[in-house]
TORDOBA-999971 format. One record per atom (N, C-alpha, C): atom name; x, z, y; residue number from 1. Coordinates in Angstrom, 1 decimal, padded with zeros to 4 digits, m for minus. Layout:
<atoms>
@atom->CA | c1->X | c3->Z | c2->Y | n->NUM
...
</atoms>
This chain:
<atoms>
@atom->N | c1->m037.4 | c3->018.3 | c2->004.3 | n->1
@atom->CA | c1->m037.2 | c3->017.0 | c2->003.6 | n->1
@atom->C | c1->m038.5 | c3->016.4 | c2->003.1 | n->1
@atom->N | c1->m039.4 | c3->017.3 | c2->002.6 | n->2
@atom->CA | c1->m040.7 | c3->016.8 | c2->002.1 | n->2
@atom->C | c1->m041.6 | c3->016.3 | c2->003.2 | n->2
@atom->N | c1->m041.5 | c3->017.0 | c2->004.4 | n->3
@atom->CA | c1->m042.3 | c3->016.5 | c2->005.5 | n->3
@atom->C | c1->m041.8 | c3->015.1 | c2->006.0 | n->3
@atom->N | c1->m040.5 | c3->014.9 | c2->006.0 | n->4
@atom->CA | c1->m040.0 | c3->013.6 | c2->006.4 | n->4
@atom->C | c1->m040.4 | c3->012.5 | c2->005.4 | n->4
@atom->N | c1->m040.3 | c3->012.9 | c2->004.1 | n->5
@atom->CA | c1->m040.7 | c3->011.9 | c2->003.1 | n->5
@atom->C | c1->m042.2 | c3->011.5 | c2->003.2 | n->5
@atom->N | c1->m043.1 | c3->012.5 | c2->003.5 | n->6
@atom->CA | c1->m044.5 | c3->012.2 | c2->003.7 | n->6
@atom->C | c1->m044.7 | c3->011.4 | c2->004.9 | n->6
@atom->N | c1->m043.9 | c3->011.7 | c2->006.0 | n->7
@atom->CA | c1->m044.0 | c3->010.9 | c2->007.2 | n->7
@atom->C | c1->m043.6 | c3->009.5 | c2->007.0 | n->7
@atom->N | c1->m042.5 | c3->009.3 | c2->006.2 | n->8
@atom->CA | c1->m042.1 | c3->007.9 | c2->005.9 | n->8
@atom->C | c1->m043.1 | c3->007.1 | c2->005.1 | n->8
@atom->N | c1->m043.8 | c3->007.8 | c2->004.2 | n->9
@atom->CA | c1->m044.8 | c3->007.1 | c2->003.4 | n->9
@atom->C | c1->m046.0 | c3->006.7 | c2->004.4 | n->9
@atom->N | c1->m046.3 | c3->007.5 | c2->005.3 | n->10
@atom->CA | c1->m047.3 | c3->007.2 | c2->006.3 | n->10
@atom->C | c1->m046.8 | c3->006.0 | c2->007.2 | n->10
@atom->N | c1->m045.6 | c3->006.1 | c2->007.6 | n->11
@atom->CA | c1->m045.0 | c3->005.0 | c2->008.4 | n->11
@atom->C | c1->m045.0 | c3->003.7 | c2->007.6 | n->11
@atom->N | c1->m044.7 | c3->003.7 | c2->006.3 | n->12
@atom->CA | c1->m044.7 | c3->002.5 | c2->005.5 | n->12
@atom->C | c1->m046.1 | c3->001.9 | c2->005.5 | n->12
@atom->N | c1->m047.1 | c3->002.7 | c2->005.3 | n->13
@atom->CA | c1->m048.5 | c3->002.2 | c2->005.4 | n->13
@atom->C | c1->m048.8 | c3->001.6 | c2->006.7 | n->13
@atom->N | c1->m048.4 | c3->002.2 | c2->007.8 | n->14
@atom->CA | c1->m048.7 | c3->001.8 | c2->009.1 | n->14
@atom->C | c1->m047.9 | c3->000.5 | c2->009.4 | n->14
@atom->N | c1->m046.7 | c3->000.4 | c2->009.0 | n->15
@atom->CA | c1->m045.9 | c3->m000.8 | c2->009.3 | n->15
@atom->C | c1->m046.5 | c3->m002.0 | c2->008.5 | n->15
@atom->N | c1->m047.0 | c3->m001.8 | c2->007.4 | n->16
@atom->CA | c1->m047.7 | c3->m002.9 | c2->006.6 | n->16
@atom->C | c1->m049.0 | c3->m003.3 | c2->007.4 | n->16
@atom->N | c1->m049.7 | c3->m002.3 | c2->007.8 | n->17
@atom->CA | c1->m051.0 | c3->m002.5 | c2->008.5 | n->17
@atom->C | c1->m050.9 | c3->m003.4 | c2->009.8 | n->17
@atom->N | c1->m049.8 | c3->m003.2 | c2->010.5 | n->18
@atom->CA | c1->m049.6 | c3->m004.0 | c2->011.7 | n->18
@atom->C | c1->m048.8 | c3->m005.3 | c2->011.5 | n->18
@atom->N | c1->m048.4 | c3->m005.5 | c2->010.2 | n->19
@atom->CA | c1->m047.7 | c3->m006.8 | c2->009.9 | n->19
@atom->C | c1->m046.2 | c3->m006.8 | c2->010.1 | n->19
@atom->N | c1->m045.7 | c3->m005.6 | c2->010.3 | n->20
@atom->CA | c1->m044.2 | c3->m005.5 | c2->010.5 | n->20
@atom->C | c1->m043.4 | c3->m005.5 | c2->009.2 | n->20
@atom->N | c1->m044.0 | c3->m004.9 | c2->008.2 | n->21
@atom->CA | c1->m043.4 | c3->m004.8 | c2->006.9 | n->21
@atom->C | c1->m044.1 | c3->m005.5 | c2->005.8 | n->21
@atom->N | c1->m043.4 | c3->m006.3 | c2->005.1 | n->22
@atom->CA | c1->m043.9 | c3->m007.0 | c2->003.9 | n->22
@atom->C | c1->m044.1 | c3->m006.0 | c2->002.8 | n->22
@atom->N | c1->m045.3 | c3->m005.8 | c2->002.4 | n->23
@atom->CA | c1->m045.5 | c3->m004.8 | c2->001.3 | n->23
@atom->C | c1->m044.8 | c3->m005.1 | c2->000.0 | n->23
@atom->N | c1->m044.5 | c3->m006.4 | c2->m000.2 | n->24
@atom->CA | c1->m043.8 | c3->m006.8 | c2->m001.4 | n->24
@atom->C | c1->m042.3 | c3->m006.6 | c2->m001.4 | n->24
@atom->N | c1->m041.8 | c3->m006.3 | c2->m000.2 | n->25
@atom->CA | c1->m040.4 | c3->m006.2 | c2->000.0 | n->25
@atom->C | c1->m040.0 | c3->m005.1 | c2->001.0 | n->25
@atom->N | c1->m040.4 | c3->m003.8 | c2->000.7 | n->26
@atom->CA | c1->m040.0 | c3->m002.8 | c2->001.6 | n->26
@atom->C | c1->m038.6 | c3->m002.2 | c2->001.4 | n->26
@atom->N | c1->m037.9 | c3->m002.8 | c2->000.5 | n->27
@atom->CA | c1->m036.7 | c3->m002.1 | c2->000.0 | n->27
@atom->C | c1->m035.5 | c3->m002.1 | c2->001.0 | n->27
@atom->N | c1->m035.5 | c3->m002.9 | c2->002.0 | n->28
@atom->CA | c1->m034.4 | c3->m002.9 | c2->003.0 | n->28
@atom->C | c1->m034.7 | c3->m001.9 | c2->004.1 | n->28
@atom->N | c1->m035.9 | c3->m002.1 | c2->004.7 | n->29
@atom->CA | c1->m036.3 | c3->m001.4 | c2->005.9 | n->29
@atom->C | c1->m036.5 | c3->000.1 | c2->005.6 | n->29
@atom->N | c1->m037.2 | c3->000.5 | c2->004.6 | n->30
@atom->CA | c1->m037.6 | c3->001.9 | c2->004.4 | n->30
@atom->C | c1->m036.4 | c3->002.8 | c2->004.2 | n->30
@atom->N | c1->m035.4 | c3->002.4 | c2->003.3 | n->31
@atom->CA | c1->m034.3 | c3->003.3 | c2->003.2 | n->31
@atom->C | c1->m033.5 | c3->003.4 | c2->004.5 | n->31
@atom->N | c1->m033.5 | c3->002.4 | c2->005.3 | n->32
@atom->CA | c1->m032.8 | c3->002.5 | c2->006.6 | n->32
@atom->C | c1->m033.5 | c3->003.5 | c2->007.5 | n->32
@atom->N | c1->m034.9 | c3->003.4 | c2->007.5 | n->33
@atom->CA | c1->m035.7 | c3->004.3 | c2->008.3 | n->33
@atom->C | c1->m035.5 | c3->005.7 | c2->007.8 | n->33
@atom->N | c1->m035.4 | c3->005.9 | c2->006.5 | n->34
@atom->CA | c1->m035.2 | c3->007.2 | c2->005.9 | n->34
@atom->C | c1->m033.9 | c3->007.8 | c2->006.4 | n->34
@atom->N | c1->m032.8 | c3->007.0 | c2->006.4 | n->35
@atom->CA | c1->m031.5 | c3->007.4 | c2->006.9 | n->35
@atom->C | c1->m031.6 | c3->007.8 | c2->008.3 | n->35
@atom->N | c1->m032.2 | c3->007.0 | c2->009.1 | n->36
@atom->CA | c1->m032.3 | c3->007.3 | c2->010.6 | n->36
@atom->C | c1->m033.1 | c3->008.6 | c2->010.8 | n->36
@atom->N | c1->m034.2 | c3->008.7 | c2->010.2 | n->37
@atom->CA | c1->m035.0 | c3->010.0 | c2->010.5 | n->37
@atom->C | c1->m034.3 | c3->011.2 | c2->009.9 | n->37
@atom->N | c1->m033.7 | c3->011.1 | c2->008.8 | n->38
@atom->CA | c1->m033.0 | c3->012.2 | c2->008.2 | n->38
@atom->C | c1->m031.8 | c3->012.6 | c2->009.0 | n->38
@atom->N | c1->m031.1 | c3->011.6 | c2->009.6 | n->39
@atom->CA | c1->m029.9 | c3->011.9 | c2->010.4 | n->39
@atom->C | c1->m030.4 | c3->012.6 | c2->011.7 | n->39
@atom->N | c1->m031.6 | c3->012.3 | c2->012.2 | n->40
@atom->CA | c1->m032.1 | c3->012.9 | c2->013.4 | n->40
@atom->C | c1->m032.4 | c3->014.4 | c2->013.3 | n->40
@atom->N | c1->m032.5 | c3->014.9 | c2->012.1 | n->41
@atom->CA | c1->m032.9 | c3->016.3 | c2->011.8 | n->41
@atom->C | c1->m034.2 | c3->016.6 | c2->012.6 | n->41
@atom->N | c1->m035.2 | c3->015.9 | c2->012.4 | n->42
@atom->CA | c1->m036.5 | c3->016.1 | c2->013.1 | n->42
@atom->C | c1->m037.1 | c3->017.5 | c2->013.0 | n->42
@atom->N | c1->m037.6 | c3->018.0 | c2->014.1 | n->43
@atom->CA | c1->m038.3 | c3->019.3 | c2->014.1 | n->43
@atom->C | c1->m039.7 | c3->019.0 | c2->013.7 | n->43
@atom->N | c1->m040.5 | c3->020.0 | c2->013.2 | n->44
@atom->CA | c1->m041.8 | c3->019.8 | c2->012.8 | n->44
@atom->C | c1->m042.7 | c3->019.1 | c2->013.8 | n->44
@atom->N | c1->m042.5 | c3->019.5 | c2->015.1 | n->45
@atom->CA | c1->m043.4 | c3->018.9 | c2->016.2 | n->45
@atom->C | c1->m043.0 | c3->017.4 | c2->016.4 | n->45
@atom->N | c1->m041.8 | c3->017.1 | c2->016.1 | n->46
@atom->CA | c1->m041.4 | c3->015.7 | c2->016.2 | n->46
@atom->C | c1->m041.9 | c3->014.8 | c2->015.1 | n->46
@atom->N | c1->m042.0 | c3->015.4 | c2->013.9 | n->47
@atom->CA | c1->m042.6 | c3->014.8 | c2->012.8 | n->47
@atom->C | c1->m044.1 | c3->014.5 | c2->013.0 | n->47
@atom->N | c1->m044.7 | c3->015.5 | c2->013.6 | n->48
@atom->CA | c1->m046.1 | c3->015.4 | c2->014.0 | n->48
@atom->C | c1->m046.3 | c3->014.3 | c2->015.0 | n->48
@atom->N | c1->m045.5 | c3->014.1 | c2->016.0 | n->49
@atom->CA | c1->m045.6 | c3->013.0 | c2->016.9 | n->49
@atom->C | c1->m045.5 | c3->011.7 | c2->016.2 | n->49
@atom->N | c1->m044.5 | c3->011.6 | c2->015.3 | n->50
@atom->CA | c1->m044.2 | c3->010.3 | c2->014.6 | n->50
@atom->C | c1->m045.4 | c3->010.0 | c2->013.7 | n->50
@atom->N | c1->m046.0 | c3->011.0 | c2->013.1 | n->51
@atom->CA | c1->m047.2 | c3->010.8 | c2->012.2 | n->51
@atom->C | c1->m048.4 | c3->010.3 | c2->013.1 | n->51
@atom->N | c1->m048.4 | c3->010.8 | c2->014.3 | n->52
@atom->CA | c1->m049.5 | c3->010.3 | c2->015.2 | n->52
@atom->C | c1->m049.3 | c3->008.9 | c2->015.6 | n->52
@atom->N | c1->m048.0 | c3->008.5 | c2->015.8 | n->53
@atom->CA | c1->m047.7 | c3->007.0 | c2->016.0 | n->53
@atom->C | c1->m048.2 | c3->006.2 | c2->014.8 | n->53
@atom->N | c1->m047.9 | c3->006.7 | c2->013.6 | n->54
@atom->CA | c1->m048.3 | c3->006.0 | c2->012.4 | n->54
@atom->C | c1->m049.8 | c3->005.8 | c2->012.3 | n->54
@atom->N | c1->m050.5 | c3->006.9 | c2->012.7 | n->55
@atom->CA | c1->m051.9 | c3->006.9 | c2->012.6 | n->55
@atom->C | c1->m052.5 | c3->005.9 | c2->013.6 | n->55
@atom->N | c1->m051.9 | c3->005.8 | c2->014.8 | n->56
@atom->CA | c1->m052.3 | c3->004.8 | c2->015.8 | n->56
@atom->C | c1->m052.1 | c3->003.4 | c2->015.3 | n->56
@atom->N | c1->m050.9 | c3->003.2 | c2->014.6 | n->57
@atom->CA | c1->m050.7 | c3->001.9 | c2->014.1 | n->57
@atom->C | c1->m051.7 | c3->001.5 | c2->013.0 | n->57
@atom->N | c1->m052.0 | c3->002.4 | c2->012.2 | n->58
@atom->CA | c1->m053.0 | c3->002.2 | c2->011.1 | n->58
@atom->C | c1->m054.4 | c3->001.8 | c2->011.8 | n->58
@atom->N | c1->m054.8 | c3->002.6 | c2->012.8 | n->59
@atom->CA | c1->m056.0 | c3->002.3 | c2->013.5 | n->59
@atom->C | c1->m056.0 | c3->000.9 | c2->014.1 | n->59
@atom->N | c1->m054.9 | c3->000.6 | c2->014.7 | n->60
@atom->CA | c1->m054.8 | c3->m000.7 | c2->015.4 | n->60
@atom->C | c1->m054.8 | c3->m001.8 | c2->014.3 | n->60
@atom->N | c1->m054.2 | c3->m001.6 | c2->013.2 | n->61
@atom->CA | c1->m054.3 | c3->m002.6 | c2->012.1 | n->61
@atom->C | c1->m055.7 | c3->m002.8 | c2->011.6 | n->61
@atom->N | c1->m056.4 | c3->m001.7 | c2->011.6 | n->62
@atom->CA | c1->m057.9 | c3->m001.9 | c2->011.1 | n->62
@atom->C | c1->m058.7 | c3->m002.6 | c2->012.2 | n->62
@atom->N | c1->m058.4 | c3->m002.4 | c2->013.5 | n->63
@atom->CA | c1->m059.2 | c3->m003.1 | c2->014.5 | n->63
@atom->C | c1->m058.9 | c3->m004.6 | c2->014.5 | n->63
@atom->N | c1->m057.7 | c3->m004.9 | c2->014.2 | n->64
@atom->CA | c1->m057.3 | c3->m006.4 | c2->014.1 | n->64
@atom->C | c1->m058.0 | c3->m007.0 | c2->013.0 | n->64
@atom->N | c1->m058.2 | c3->m006.3 | c2->011.9 | n->65
@atom->CA | c1->m058.8 | c3->m006.9 | c2->010.7 | n->65
@atom->C | c1->m060.3 | c3->m007.2 | c2->010.9 | n->65
@atom->N | c1->m060.9 | c3->m006.5 | c2->011.8 | n->66
@atom->CA | c1->m062.4 | c3->m006.7 | c2->012.0 | n->66
@atom->C | c1->m062.7 | c3->m007.9 | c2->012.8 | n->66
</atoms>
């Protein structure tokens, strides 16, 4: 559960970075994503993959800002 929560925090940062999530109003999307990921019963390697996706989104967001 802690790994999923940390991954969700990473995803929230990434979704803001790419302009998908309004940082002022994350209250609808993030709980839904939490439900989805918790329902999926992700294995550690799957969490690692999803964190890699979040990292790539953050990097893409930084490139766009430049």
